[in-house]
Residue frames as qw, qx, qy, qz and C-alpha x, y, z in Angstrom:
[[0.899, -0.047, -0.389, 0.196, -58.48, -58.66, -122.95],
 [0.491, -0.862, 0.122, 0.040, -56.73, -58.00, -119.63],
 [0.453, 0.693, -0.511, 0.232, -52.99, -57.48, -119.65],
 [0.873, -0.474, 0.114, 0.008, -51.21, -60.19, -117.66],
 [0.137, 0.794, -0.591, -0.024, -47.42, -59.90, -117.43],
 [0.884, 0.117, -0.452, 0.030, -45.40, -63.06, -117.79],
 [0.804, -0.563, -0.072, 0.177, -43.48, -64.60, -114.88],
 [0.723, 0.107, 0.012, 0.683, -40.05, -63.75, -116.33],
 [0.105, 0.660, 0.077, 0.740, -40.91, -60.05, -116.49],
 [0.577, -0.754, -0.083, -0.302, -42.22, -60.02, -112.93],
 [0.872, -0.307, -0.058, 0.377, -39.14, -61.87, -111.66],
 [0.533, 0.339, 0.019, 0.775, -36.89, -59.32, -113.38],
 [0.178, -0.751, -0.080, -0.631, -38.84, -56.42, -111.81],
 [0.766, -0.637, -0.072, -0.058, -38.61, -57.99, -108.36],
 [0.828, -0.061, -0.032, 0.557, -34.88, -58.58, -108.81],
 [0.320, 0.539, 0.028, 0.779, -34.25, -54.99, -109.86],
 [0.435, -0.778, -0.061, -0.448, -36.17, -53.64, -106.86],
 [0.868, -0.476, -0.041, 0.137, -34.28, -55.94, -104.50],
 [0.706, 0.205, -0.035, 0.677, -30.89, -55.00, -105.99],
 [0.038, 0.704, 0.013, 0.709, -31.71, -51.32, -105.41],
 [0.623, -0.717, 0.019, -0.312, -32.67, -51.88, -101.77],
 [0.916, -0.193, -0.068, 0.346, -29.68, -54.18, -101.18],
 [0.508, 0.412, -0.062, 0.754, -27.38, -51.39, -102.39],
 [0.251, -0.746, 0.005, -0.617, -29.14, -48.83, -100.16],
 [0.816, -0.570, -0.017, -0.094, -28.95, -51.02, -97.06],
 [0.864, 0.005, -0.059, 0.501, -25.34, -51.98, -97.75],
 [0.302, 0.593, -0.060, 0.744, -24.34, -48.34, -98.21],
 [0.468, -0.742, 0.039, -0.478, -25.95, -47.41, -94.91],
 [0.915, -0.383, -0.017, 0.127, -24.17, -50.28, -93.17],
 [0.725, 0.258, -0.070, 0.635, -20.80, -49.31, -94.63],
 [0.024, 0.711, -0.063, 0.700, -21.35, -45.79, -93.31],
 [0.462, -0.548, 0.432, -0.547, -22.08, -47.06, -89.80],
 [0.508, 0.186, -0.841, -0.016, -20.66, -50.52, -89.19],
 [0.092, -0.055, 0.781, -0.615, -22.06, -50.56, -85.68],
 [0.631, 0.194, 0.207, -0.722, -25.63, -50.61, -87.03],
 [0.206, -0.150, 0.945, 0.206, -25.76, -54.31, -87.88],
 [0.537, 0.474, 0.596, -0.363, -29.45, -54.23, -88.80],
 [0.436, 0.711, -0.249, -0.493, -28.54, -52.66, -92.16],
 [0.034, 0.417, -0.880, -0.226, -26.33, -55.67, -92.94],
 [0.357, 0.191, 0.898, -0.172, -29.14, -58.16, -92.25],
 [0.504, 0.666, 0.329, -0.441, -31.60, -56.19, -94.38],
 [0.290, 0.671, -0.530, -0.430, -29.06, -55.93, -97.20],
 [0.133, -0.210, 0.966, 0.078, -28.53, -59.69, -96.92],
 [0.491, 0.399, 0.697, -0.338, -32.28, -60.31, -97.16],
 [0.509, 0.736, -0.019, -0.447, -32.57, -58.32, -100.39],
 [0.157, 0.597, -0.733, -0.285, -29.43, -59.89, -101.88],
 [0.293, -0.038, 0.953, -0.063, -30.55, -63.43, -101.05],
 [0.565, 0.542, 0.470, -0.408, -33.92, -62.74, -102.63],
 [0.414, 0.723, -0.360, -0.418, -32.18, -61.69, -105.86],
 [0.007, 0.404, -0.906, -0.126, -30.05, -64.85, -105.89],
 [0.431, 0.178, 0.846, -0.261, -33.07, -67.06, -105.15],
 [0.588, 0.645, 0.211, -0.440, -35.16, -65.56, -107.96],
 [0.303, 0.669, -0.593, -0.330, -32.23, -65.95, -110.33],
 [0.175, -0.229, 0.957, -0.020, -31.85, -69.59, -109.32],
 [0.596, 0.371, 0.592, -0.396, -35.53, -70.26, -110.02],
 [0.600, 0.705, -0.091, -0.366, -34.92, -69.33, -113.63],
 [0.277, 0.636, -0.712, -0.105, -31.76, -71.42, -113.98],
 [0.193, -0.239, 0.929, -0.205, -31.95, -74.53, -111.76],
 [0.477, -0.168, -0.743, -0.438, -34.17, -77.47, -112.80],
 [0.510, -0.358, 0.328, -0.710, -37.04, -77.69, -110.28],
 [0.660, -0.071, -0.745, -0.067, -37.17, -81.02, -108.46],
 [0.686, -0.623, -0.375, 0.007, -37.70, -82.26, -104.93],
 [0.671, -0.285, -0.169, 0.663, -34.24, -81.14, -103.79],
 [0.258, 0.187, 0.118, 0.940, -33.91, -77.81, -105.58],
 [0.324, -0.639, -0.413, -0.563, -37.53, -76.88, -104.83],
 [0.672, -0.623, -0.357, 0.182, -36.97, -77.49, -101.12],
 [0.568, -0.176, -0.064, 0.801, -33.71, -75.52, -101.11],
 [0.103, 0.358, 0.259, 0.891, -35.16, -72.56, -103.00],
 [0.455, -0.700, -0.401, -0.377, -38.24, -72.36, -100.79],
 [0.686, -0.510, -0.272, 0.442, -35.95, -72.47, -97.74],
 [0.410, 0.049, 0.069, 0.908, -33.99, -69.56, -99.22],
 [0.168, -0.583, -0.355, -0.711, -37.21, -67.59, -99.69],
 [0.625, -0.689, -0.366, -0.017, -38.10, -68.21, -96.05],
 [0.666, -0.272, -0.146, 0.678, -34.59, -67.16, -95.02],
 [0.191, 0.408, 0.159, 0.879, -35.00, -63.77, -96.73],
 [0.449, -0.704, -0.274, -0.478, -37.96, -63.09, -94.43],
 [0.789, -0.495, -0.249, 0.267, -36.08, -64.43, -91.42],
 [0.552, 0.094, -0.056, 0.827, -33.13, -62.13, -92.16],
 [0.110, -0.640, -0.189, -0.736, -35.53, -59.19, -92.01],
 [0.653, -0.702, -0.163, -0.235, -36.66, -60.01, -88.48],
 [0.806, -0.200, -0.160, 0.534, -33.07, -60.81, -87.47],
 [0.313, 0.369, 0.010, 0.875, -32.19, -57.26, -88.49],
 [0.401, -0.691, -0.185, -0.572, -35.14, -55.95, -86.49],
 [0.817, -0.508, -0.228, 0.149, -33.92, -57.87, -83.43],
 [0.635, 0.004, -0.095, 0.767, -30.45, -56.32, -83.78],
 [0.003, -0.572, -0.151, -0.806, -32.12, -52.93, -84.21],
 [0.620, -0.674, -0.179, -0.359, -33.85, -53.58, -80.86],
 [0.113, -0.686, 0.632, -0.343, -30.55, -54.51, -79.21],
 [0.883, -0.173, 0.367, -0.238, -31.40, -58.23, -79.04],
 [0.401, -0.286, 0.797, 0.351, -29.36, -61.19, -80.34],
 [0.429, 0.317, -0.443, -0.720, -30.15, -61.64, -84.02],
 [0.411, 0.044, -0.884, -0.218, -30.60, -65.41, -83.84],
 [0.628, -0.173, 0.427, -0.627, -33.55, -67.19, -82.28],
 [0.296, -0.100, 0.947, 0.070, -34.00, -71.01, -82.31],
 [0.550, 0.524, 0.545, -0.356, -37.47, -70.60, -83.79],
 [0.360, 0.716, -0.317, -0.507, -35.95, -69.21, -86.99],
 [0.013, -0.337, 0.914, 0.224, -34.25, -72.52, -87.74],
 [0.376, 0.288, 0.853, -0.219, -37.54, -74.35, -87.27],
 [0.470, 0.699, 0.183, -0.506, -39.31, -71.97, -89.65],
 [0.271, 0.643, -0.577, -0.424, -36.67, -72.34, -92.38],
 [0.108, -0.163, 0.978, 0.071, -36.45, -76.14, -92.01],
 [0.452, 0.400, 0.696, -0.390, -40.23, -76.41, -91.99],
 [0.492, 0.683, -0.090, -0.532, -40.51, -74.63, -95.33],
 [0.202, 0.500, -0.789, -0.294, -37.91, -76.87, -96.98],
 [0.170, 0.032, 0.978, -0.118, -39.46, -80.05, -95.61],
 [0.480, 0.495, 0.450, -0.568, -42.92, -78.73, -96.44],
 [0.524, 0.611, -0.345, -0.483, -41.88, -78.70, -100.09],
 [0.204, 0.432, -0.868, -0.134, -39.72, -81.83, -100.23],
 [0.297, -0.009, 0.907, -0.298, -41.80, -84.33, -98.23],
 [0.647, 0.456, 0.383, -0.477, -45.15, -83.99, -100.07],
 [0.526, 0.647, -0.413, -0.366, -43.36, -84.06, -103.42],
 [0.114, 0.404, -0.908, 0.005, -41.42, -87.18, -102.42],
 [0.327, 0.046, 0.864, -0.380, -44.34, -89.04, -100.85],
 [0.658, 0.423, 0.110, -0.613, -47.00, -88.56, -103.57],
 [0.594, -0.024, 0.765, 0.248, -47.11, -91.81, -105.61],
 [0.055, 0.127, -0.589, -0.796, -47.36, -91.73, -109.41],
 [0.217, -0.358, -0.799, -0.431, -50.89, -91.60, -110.75],
 [0.114, -0.482, -0.636, 0.592, -52.33, -89.69, -107.78],
 [0.173, 0.848, 0.496, 0.070, -55.03, -87.08, -108.27],
 [0.041, -0.985, 0.140, 0.097, -52.49, -84.38, -107.50],
 [0.763, 0.488, -0.289, 0.309, -49.04, -84.41, -109.01],
 [0.738, -0.331, -0.233, 0.540, -45.86, -84.56, -106.96],
 [0.326, 0.259, 0.042, 0.908, -44.86, -81.13, -108.27],
 [0.324, -0.627, -0.257, -0.661, -48.19, -79.60, -107.23],
 [0.756, -0.561, -0.329, 0.076, -47.99, -81.25, -103.80],
 [0.640, -0.107, -0.153, 0.745, -44.51, -79.83, -103.34],
 [0.084, 0.416, 0.119, 0.898, -45.62, -76.36, -104.33],
 [0.538, -0.664, -0.331, -0.401, -48.59, -76.52, -101.93],
 [0.780, -0.453, -0.274, 0.334, -46.36, -77.61, -99.05],
 [0.519, 0.054, -0.039, 0.852, -43.72, -75.01, -99.84],
 [0.089, -0.530, -0.209, -0.817, -46.21, -72.17, -100.27],
 [0.642, -0.661, -0.345, -0.179, -47.94, -73.14, -97.05],
 [0.730, -0.319, -0.211, 0.567, -44.60, -73.08, -95.21],
 [0.296, 0.243, 0.070, 0.921, -43.80, -69.66, -96.66],
 [0.333, -0.647, -0.325, -0.605, -47.23, -68.38, -95.66],
 [0.723, -0.593, -0.323, 0.145, -46.69, -69.55, -92.06],
 [0.614, -0.110, -0.093, 0.776, -43.26, -67.89, -91.97],
 [0.073, 0.410, 0.193, 0.888, -44.61, -64.62, -93.35],
 [0.503, -0.676, -0.379, -0.384, -47.58, -64.70, -90.95],
 [0.736, -0.487, -0.295, 0.368, -45.40, -65.33, -87.88],
 [0.502, -0.087, -0.012, 0.860, -42.80, -62.68, -88.70],
 [0.036, -0.505, -0.318, -0.801, -45.30, -60.12, -90.01],
 [0.561, -0.711, -0.371, -0.204, -47.35, -60.43, -86.83],
 [0.703, -0.357, -0.215, 0.577, -44.13, -60.12, -84.79],
 [0.306, 0.150, 0.095, 0.935, -43.44, -56.78, -86.44],
 [0.256, -0.579, -0.375, -0.677, -46.98, -55.43, -86.23],
 [0.668, -0.686, -0.104, -0.270, -47.45, -56.38, -82.57],
 [0.505, 0.437, -0.569, 0.479, -44.01, -56.01, -81.11],
 [0.683, -0.519, -0.492, 0.147, -43.70, -57.19, -77.51],
 [0.465, -0.099, -0.236, 0.847, -41.35, -54.32, -76.63],
 [0.021, 0.807, 0.466, -0.363, -44.19, -51.88, -77.17],
 [0.268, -0.221, 0.339, 0.874, -42.44, -50.07, -79.97],
 [0.392, 0.697, 0.449, -0.399, -44.94, -47.69, -81.59],
 [0.155, -0.399, 0.518, 0.741, -42.87, -47.24, -84.75],
 [0.677, 0.537, 0.122, -0.489, -44.98, -46.65, -87.83],
 [0.367, 0.591, -0.667, -0.267, -42.16, -47.96, -89.98],
 [0.164, -0.178, 0.957, -0.158, -42.17, -51.26, -88.10],
 [0.554, 0.361, 0.612, -0.433, -45.91, -51.63, -88.58],
 [0.558, 0.646, -0.224, -0.470, -45.65, -50.72, -92.27],
 [0.199, 0.451, -0.860, -0.134, -43.02, -53.45, -92.76],
 [0.308, 0.027, 0.902, -0.302, -45.16, -55.94, -90.84],
 [0.608, 0.512, 0.375, -0.477, -48.32, -55.20, -92.80],
 [0.414, 0.633, -0.507, -0.413, -46.26, -55.33, -96.00],
 [0.020, 0.240, -0.970, -0.016, -45.33, -58.92, -95.15],
 [0.397, 0.256, 0.779, -0.412, -48.84, -59.89, -94.06],
 [0.542, 0.563, -0.004, -0.624, -50.26, -58.55, -97.34],
 [0.234, 0.377, -0.830, -0.338, -48.52, -61.42, -99.14],
 [0.347, 0.004, 0.888, -0.301, -50.80, -63.94, -97.43],
 [0.681, 0.455, 0.287, -0.497, -53.87, -63.63, -99.75],
 [0.521, 0.612, -0.509, -0.307, -51.64, -64.36, -102.76],
 [0.008, 0.312, -0.943, 0.114, -50.16, -67.42, -101.05],
 [0.501, 0.162, 0.706, -0.473, -53.61, -68.62, -100.01],
 [0.692, 0.539, 0.032, -0.479, -55.10, -68.30, -103.50],
 [0.378, 0.557, -0.718, -0.175, -52.09, -70.04, -105.03],
 [0.184, -0.171, 0.935, -0.252, -52.40, -72.96, -102.57],
 [0.610, 0.332, 0.526, -0.492, -56.14, -73.33, -103.21],
 [0.621, 0.609, -0.240, -0.430, -55.70, -73.17, -106.98],
 [0.205, 0.447, -0.869, -0.050, -53.02, -75.87, -106.86],
 [0.319, -0.034, 0.872, -0.370, -55.17, -78.07, -104.66],
 [0.610, 0.452, 0.502, -0.415, -58.33, -77.92, -106.74],
 [0.480, 0.066, 0.664, 0.569, -56.60, -77.71, -110.10],
 [0.304, 0.787, 0.264, -0.467, -58.28, -74.52, -111.25],
 [0.652, 0.489, 0.330, 0.476, -57.88, -73.85, -114.93],
 [0.181, 0.881, -0.011, 0.438, -55.82, -70.82, -115.66],
 [0.751, -0.570, -0.101, 0.316, -53.43, -71.60, -112.79],
 [0.618, 0.206, 0.061, 0.756, -50.68, -69.85, -114.73],
 [0.051, -0.706, -0.110, -0.698, -52.51, -66.59, -113.99],
 [0.669, -0.711, -0.110, -0.184, -53.25, -67.33, -110.33],
 [0.864, -0.196, -0.079, 0.457, -49.66, -68.48, -109.80],
 [0.403, 0.511, -0.017, 0.759, -48.48, -65.00, -110.69],
 [0.377, -0.853, -0.258, -0.252, -50.10, -63.49, -107.60],
 [0.687, -0.588, -0.039, 0.425, -47.08, -63.64, -105.24],
 [0.532, 0.034, 0.246, 0.809, -44.90, -62.03, -107.90],
 [0.004, 0.707, 0.368, 0.604, -47.56, -59.44, -108.71],
 [0.533, -0.812, -0.231, 0.053, -47.73, -58.67, -104.99],
 [0.707, -0.212, 0.028, 0.674, -43.98, -58.15, -105.03],
 [0.341, 0.493, 0.248, 0.761, -44.27, -55.12, -107.28],
 [0.273, -0.779, -0.090, -0.558, -46.04, -53.15, -104.56],
 [0.777, -0.621, -0.082, -0.063, -45.20, -54.95, -101.33],
 [0.793, 0.045, -0.131, 0.594, -41.42, -55.18, -101.75],
 [0.189, 0.518, -0.058, 0.832, -41.20, -51.39, -101.78],
 [0.548, -0.680, -0.117, -0.472, -43.69, -51.11, -98.90],
 [0.896, -0.361, -0.174, 0.193, -41.73, -53.57, -96.77],
 [0.693, 0.086, -0.098, 0.709, -38.30, -52.05, -97.39],
 [0.006, 0.622, 0.020, 0.783, -39.46, -48.45, -97.05],
 [0.692, -0.661, -0.153, -0.247, -40.94, -49.41, -93.67],
 [0.854, -0.238, -0.121, 0.447, -37.53, -50.74, -92.62],
 [0.443, 0.374, -0.009, 0.815, -35.81, -47.57, -93.86],
 [0.271, -0.733, -0.129, -0.610, -38.20, -45.41, -91.83],
 [0.777, -0.516, -0.348, 0.090, -37.54, -47.18, -88.50],
 [0.629, -0.143, -0.212, 0.734, -34.10, -45.69, -87.64],
 [0.071, 0.399, 0.108, 0.908, -35.25, -42.19, -88.56],
 [0.552, -0.637, -0.328, -0.428, -38.28, -42.50, -86.30],
 [0.775, -0.419, -0.320, 0.349, -36.09, -43.70, -83.45],
 [0.456, 0.095, -0.087, 0.881, -33.70, -40.76, -83.92],
 [0.191, -0.533, -0.200, -0.799, -36.61, -38.29, -83.88],
 [0.705, -0.593, -0.355, -0.156, -38.03, -39.90, -80.74],
 [0.719, -0.226, -0.265, 0.601, -34.61, -39.68, -79.05],
 [0.217, 0.285, 0.011, 0.933, -34.35, -35.97, -79.91],
 [0.444, -0.603, -0.280, -0.601, -37.83, -35.32, -78.55],
 [0.789, -0.480, -0.356, 0.141, -36.97, -37.20, -75.39],
 [0.578, -0.002, -0.192, 0.793, -33.73, -35.23, -74.95],
 [0.032, -0.460, -0.107, -0.881, -35.65, -31.96, -75.21],
 [0.623, -0.577, -0.238, -0.471, -37.95, -33.07, -72.39],
 [0.857, -0.347, -0.286, 0.251, -35.26, -34.31, -69.99],
 [0.287, -0.923, 0.254, 0.042, -32.86, -32.64, -67.61],
 [0.682, 0.565, -0.450, 0.119, -29.34, -33.28, -68.99],
 [0.046, -0.565, 0.705, -0.426, -27.74, -33.68, -65.54],
 [0.492, -0.162, 0.722, -0.458, -30.11, -36.06, -63.77],
 [0.091, -0.014, -0.912, -0.400, -31.90, -37.66, -66.72],
 [0.141, 0.512, 0.782, -0.326, -35.32, -37.08, -65.16],
 [0.233, 0.731, 0.525, 0.369, -38.04, -34.97, -66.82],
 [0.192, -0.004, -0.120, 0.974, -37.67, -31.20, -66.99],
 [0.302, 0.354, 0.382, -0.798, -40.54, -28.70, -66.75],
 [0.519, 0.311, -0.408, -0.684, -41.56, -29.28, -70.37],
 [0.365, 0.062, -0.924, -0.091, -41.38, -33.03, -69.86],
 [0.073, 0.230, 0.775, -0.584, -43.50, -32.74, -66.71],
 [0.446, 0.363, 0.084, -0.813, -46.12, -30.77, -68.63],
 [0.521, 0.254, -0.654, -0.486, -46.13, -33.35, -71.43],
 [0.277, -0.006, -0.949, 0.152, -46.36, -36.25, -68.98],
 [0.007, 0.389, 0.730, -0.562, -49.17, -34.69, -66.96],
 [0.228, 0.014, -0.316, -0.921, -51.41, -33.28, -69.68],
 [0.384, -0.404, -0.805, -0.205, -54.50, -34.60, -67.92],
 [0.424, -0.640, 0.016, -0.641, -57.01, -33.41, -65.36],
 [0.114, 0.282, -0.842, 0.446, -55.81, -34.50, -61.91],
 [0.649, -0.409, -0.567, -0.300, -58.05, -36.95, -60.08],
 [0.574, -0.729, 0.147, -0.344, -58.61, -37.17, -56.34],
 [0.941, -0.259, 0.125, 0.176, -56.04, -39.98, -56.24],
 [0.611, 0.603, -0.140, 0.493, -53.16, -37.79, -57.51],
 [0.609, -0.733, -0.054, 0.300, -50.42, -37.05, -55.01],
 [0.475, 0.766, -0.159, 0.403, -47.62, -34.49, -55.46],
 [0.716, -0.563, -0.045, 0.412, -44.34, -34.27, -53.54],
 [0.334, 0.881, -0.174, 0.285, -42.10, -31.22, -53.92],
 [0.858, -0.323, -0.071, 0.392, -38.52, -31.86, -52.75],
 [0.184, 0.920, -0.229, 0.261, -35.76, -29.40, -51.91],
 [0.773, 0.048, -0.411, 0.482, -32.20, -30.23, -50.81],
 [0.450, -0.869, -0.163, 0.128, -31.51, -28.64, -47.44],
 [0.313, -0.829, 0.287, 0.364, -28.78, -25.97, -47.48],
 [0.855, 0.374, 0.253, 0.255, -27.80, -26.90, -51.02],
 [0.311, 0.896, -0.169, 0.270, -25.82, -23.68, -51.57],
 [0.435, -0.747, 0.488, -0.119, -23.72, -24.40, -48.48],
 [0.888, -0.044, 0.442, 0.120, -23.07, -27.96, -49.73],
 [0.680, 0.670, 0.097, 0.282, -21.91, -26.54, -53.06],
 [0.033, 0.919, -0.300, 0.255, -19.69, -23.96, -51.39],
 [0.592, -0.606, 0.522, -0.095, -18.12, -26.46, -49.01],
 [0.753, -0.088, 0.635, 0.147, -17.71, -29.53, -51.22],
 [0.071, -0.310, 0.597, 0.737, -17.79, -28.09, -54.73],
 [0.623, 0.302, -0.085, -0.716, -20.23, -28.20, -57.61],
 [0.448, 0.214, -0.841, -0.216, -19.18, -31.71, -58.64],
 [0.052, -0.129, -0.901, 0.411, -20.42, -33.07, -55.32],
 [0.392, 0.314, 0.296, -0.812, -23.53, -30.91, -55.63],
 [0.578, 0.291, -0.485, -0.588, -24.26, -32.43, -59.01],
 [0.335, 0.073, -0.938, 0.043, -23.75, -35.92, -57.58],
 [0.180, 0.199, 0.702, -0.659, -26.27, -35.15, -54.84],
 [0.544, 0.348, -0.010, -0.764, -28.86, -34.07, -57.41],
 [0.534, 0.261, -0.725, -0.348, -28.19, -37.15, -59.51],
 [0.130, -0.001, -0.940, 0.316, -28.48, -39.41, -56.46],
 [0.376, 0.257, 0.468, -0.757, -31.83, -37.82, -55.56],
 [0.616, 0.357, -0.277, -0.646, -33.20, -38.34, -59.08],
 [0.434, 0.229, -0.863, -0.120, -31.89, -41.91, -59.28],
 [0.016, 0.063, 0.877, -0.476, -33.25, -42.92, -55.90],
 [0.478, 0.313, 0.298, -0.764, -36.66, -41.37, -56.58],
 [0.598, 0.351, -0.483, -0.535, -36.86, -43.03, -59.99],
 [0.304, 0.149, -0.939, 0.061, -35.96, -46.41, -58.51],
 [0.176, 0.144, 0.761, -0.607, -38.71, -46.11, -55.91],
 [0.566, 0.278, -0.048, -0.775, -41.47, -45.35, -58.44],
 [0.432, -0.004, 0.902, -0.009, -43.40, -48.50, -59.32],
 [0.530, 0.626, 0.559, -0.116, -45.89, -47.34, -61.99],
 [0.511, 0.219, 0.402, 0.727, -45.10, -46.14, -65.48],
 [0.036, 0.780, 0.358, 0.512, -47.45, -43.15, -65.20],
 [0.500, -0.798, -0.111, 0.316, -45.74, -41.82, -62.05],
 [0.508, 0.739, -0.013, 0.442, -43.29, -39.00, -62.76],
 [0.574, -0.587, -0.048, 0.569, -40.09, -37.53, -61.33],
 [0.431, 0.769, 0.159, 0.445, -39.13, -34.09, -62.67],
 [0.490, -0.279, -0.174, 0.807, -36.52, -31.45, -61.86],
 [0.107, 0.916, 0.383, -0.045, -38.14, -28.03, -61.61],
 [0.350, 0.808, -0.177, 0.441, -34.80, -26.25, -61.50],
 [0.123, -0.688, 0.551, -0.456, -31.79, -25.91, -59.20],
 [0.066, 0.154, -0.944, 0.284, -32.19, -28.37, -56.32],
 [0.553, 0.134, 0.411, -0.713, -36.00, -28.54, -56.50],
 [0.130, 0.004, -0.928, -0.350, -37.74, -31.69, -57.71],
 [0.643, 0.007, 0.202, -0.739, -41.35, -32.78, -57.97],
 [0.024, -0.005, 0.995, 0.102, -42.83, -36.28, -57.90],
 [0.618, 0.031, -0.063, -0.783, -46.33, -36.96, -59.23],
 [0.130, -0.030, 0.985, -0.107, -47.97, -40.17, -58.06],
 [0.554, -0.072, -0.390, -0.732, -51.15, -41.54, -59.65],
 [0.791, -0.259, -0.480, -0.276, -53.76, -43.77, -58.02],
 [0.460, 0.030, -0.653, 0.600, -52.59, -43.16, -54.47],
 [0.413, -0.809, -0.407, -0.092, -53.83, -41.70, -51.19],
 [0.103, -0.890, 0.284, -0.341, -52.46, -39.15, -48.74],
 [0.780, -0.496, 0.380, -0.025, -51.24, -42.02, -46.57],
 [0.893, 0.224, 0.242, 0.306, -49.57, -43.69, -49.52],
 [0.397, 0.812, -0.077, 0.421, -47.96, -40.42, -50.64],
 [0.386, -0.822, 0.346, -0.233, -46.65, -39.75, -47.11],
 [0.893, -0.255, 0.354, 0.107, -45.26, -43.28, -46.91],
 [0.763, 0.512, 0.106, 0.380, -43.53, -42.85, -50.28],
 [0.123, 0.891, -0.190, 0.392, -42.00, -39.53, -49.21],
 [0.578, -0.704, 0.385, -0.149, -40.74, -40.84, -45.89],
 [0.932, -0.008, 0.295, 0.212, -39.24, -43.97, -47.44],
 [0.612, 0.659, 0.020, 0.437, -37.46, -41.82, -50.01],
 [0.146, -0.907, 0.242, -0.312, -36.21, -39.34, -47.40],
 [0.739, -0.529, 0.417, -0.002, -34.62, -42.12, -45.35],
 [0.893, 0.247, 0.249, 0.284, -33.19, -43.82, -48.44],
 [0.398, 0.845, -0.090, 0.346, -31.45, -40.61, -49.50],
 [0.437, -0.815, 0.364, -0.111, -29.51, -40.54, -46.24],
 [0.817, -0.245, 0.496, 0.162, -27.89, -43.80, -47.27],
 [0.671, 0.738, -0.063, 0.030, -26.69, -42.60, -50.68],
 [0.858, -0.247, 0.080, 0.443, -23.08, -43.83, -50.91],
 [0.603, 0.074, 0.154, 0.779, -19.89, -41.76, -51.31],
 [0.014, 0.727, 0.223, 0.649, -21.54, -38.43, -50.48],
 [0.093, 0.160, -0.530, 0.827, -21.22, -36.06, -47.53],
 [0.037, 0.463, 0.798, -0.384, -24.16, -35.92, -45.10],
 [0.177, -0.036, -0.259, -0.949, -27.18, -34.24, -46.69],
 [0.212, 0.402, 0.814, -0.361, -30.91, -34.13, -46.16],
 [0.067, -0.299, -0.530, -0.791, -34.05, -33.05, -47.99],
 [0.290, 0.277, 0.530, -0.747, -37.31, -31.40, -47.05],
 [0.005, -0.244, -0.840, -0.485, -40.59, -32.36, -48.72],
 [0.399, 0.178, 0.260, -0.861, -44.00, -30.81, -49.19],
 [0.097, 0.201, 0.959, 0.177, -46.98, -33.04, -49.93],
 [0.441, 0.251, 0.144, -0.850, -50.38, -32.23, -51.45],
 [0.343, 0.271, 0.893, 0.108, -53.29, -34.20, -52.87],
 [0.084, -0.207, -0.496, -0.839, -55.54, -33.17, -55.72],
 [0.216, 0.423, 0.695, -0.539, -59.03, -31.93, -54.97],
 [0.388, 0.639, 0.651, 0.130, -62.08, -31.01, -57.02],
 [0.071, 0.948, 0.105, -0.291, -61.20, -27.30, -57.14],
 [0.442, -0.462, 0.497, 0.587, -57.86, -27.84, -58.89],
 [0.579, 0.709, -0.061, -0.397, -57.73, -26.57, -62.47],
 [0.779, 0.496, -0.372, 0.094, -54.56, -28.54, -63.18],
 [0.838, -0.109, -0.337, 0.415, -51.34, -29.89, -61.78],
 [0.267, 0.481, -0.215, 0.807, -49.99, -26.38, -61.08],
 [0.520, -0.625, 0.008, -0.582, -52.54, -25.88, -58.31],
 [0.927, -0.343, -0.144, 0.044, -51.42, -29.05, -56.53],
 [0.704, 0.220, -0.214, 0.640, -47.75, -28.17, -56.93],
 [0.043, -0.639, 0.129, -0.757, -48.41, -24.73, -55.41],
 [0.734, -0.579, 0.014, -0.355, -49.97, -26.33, -52.31],
 [0.939, -0.109, -0.134, 0.296, -47.13, -28.84, -52.05],
 [0.468, 0.473, -0.191, 0.722, -44.64, -25.97, -52.35],
 [0.348, -0.683, 0.140, -0.627, -46.31, -24.18, -49.43],
 [0.916, -0.393, -0.022, -0.081, -46.13, -27.40, -47.43],
 [0.794, 0.247, -0.214, 0.513, -42.42, -27.60, -48.29],
 [0.102, 0.611, -0.251, 0.744, -41.83, -24.21, -46.66],
 [0.712, -0.570, 0.075, -0.403, -43.67, -25.48, -43.57],
 [0.964, -0.099, -0.122, 0.213, -41.28, -28.46, -43.45],
 [0.542, 0.424, -0.231, 0.688, -38.29, -26.14, -43.74],
 [0.234, -0.660, 0.163, -0.695, -39.67, -23.82, -41.05],
 [0.856, -0.454, 0.009, -0.247, -40.18, -26.78, -38.73],
 [0.561, -0.637, 0.515, 0.122, -36.47, -27.68, -38.86],
 [0.461, 0.569, -0.595, -0.330, -35.88, -29.30, -42.28],
 [0.151, 0.225, -0.963, 0.003, -35.13, -32.97, -42.98],
 [0.313, 0.281, 0.801, -0.425, -38.83, -33.85, -42.80],
 [0.031, -0.320, -0.672, -0.667, -42.03, -33.82, -44.85],
 [0.199, 0.323, 0.479, -0.792, -45.21, -31.81, -44.33],
 [0.057, 0.400, 0.791, 0.461, -48.66, -31.89, -45.89]]
């Protein structure tokens, strides 16, 4: 005979898990009050504990059933509110109120409208409506986490999203069993709580992983960026261009004219501001995410443009050269640029950069403040 735990035991197990995660999230929030996402996630776990406790105490009727199902929906909504704060967005969204209200009404209205003597009882109708509302809420929020519109590739976020979506088969089977009146419903009705024993941990561990992943990504990004200008350094350039150059790849090597004299005359602070202005202006002019601005060292920069032509690369370089003259609050300064396009003989980006570097020396020899290809 299979072992089937009773509902009270499963509720107690779910409560204990949620208490543990609520304490963890609350402790993390107390350590860093600025990280409000921990507070929302602690609130979600705490509300789940209170709701499960209320199910065992409060008499279930149209009103209490609607309220408790709304509370269950709110625990899921608090999770995504914390994710929104984690992303730097406002926690509240008007759609959350619609989801929570829909779950409560989904329970209360069917239970209130079913007349006595119907084929399905008012209690069963209420449970079907409430479970359906919860399933919709879980599906919407789980999908929001799995396919985040910000393009976040966090594994933790996807784990949390799939943890929520994995509740859906249990909800679906419970709804069907209520609707058709399957015998042994007491067993089928345990499915959401049975799911809890694995999915609660999966969901909350996914949330715990997210900040750590972000911190690791930030450290990796810092290692690949120039600390002064914020653009990519040599290692970042190599990581960004780990592909075989196509014929439509254009490279511009840039050098600030007489940079040492500018430093000697105006000081290193002004020199740093010139480098920062160059990087900022070049970054603002780039229009595609796979184009790259990198600082090779000193006052030398390189720009890699994808899906362009020699004419397009020249136009980009000339527009940038003229824009740099208008950089505010700086003494007069100019740049020279060397331009090269990829060809079939290139083994990698280094070959194109070498040709662009030779063109740069031609521009300098021709009088500076110009580009050459």
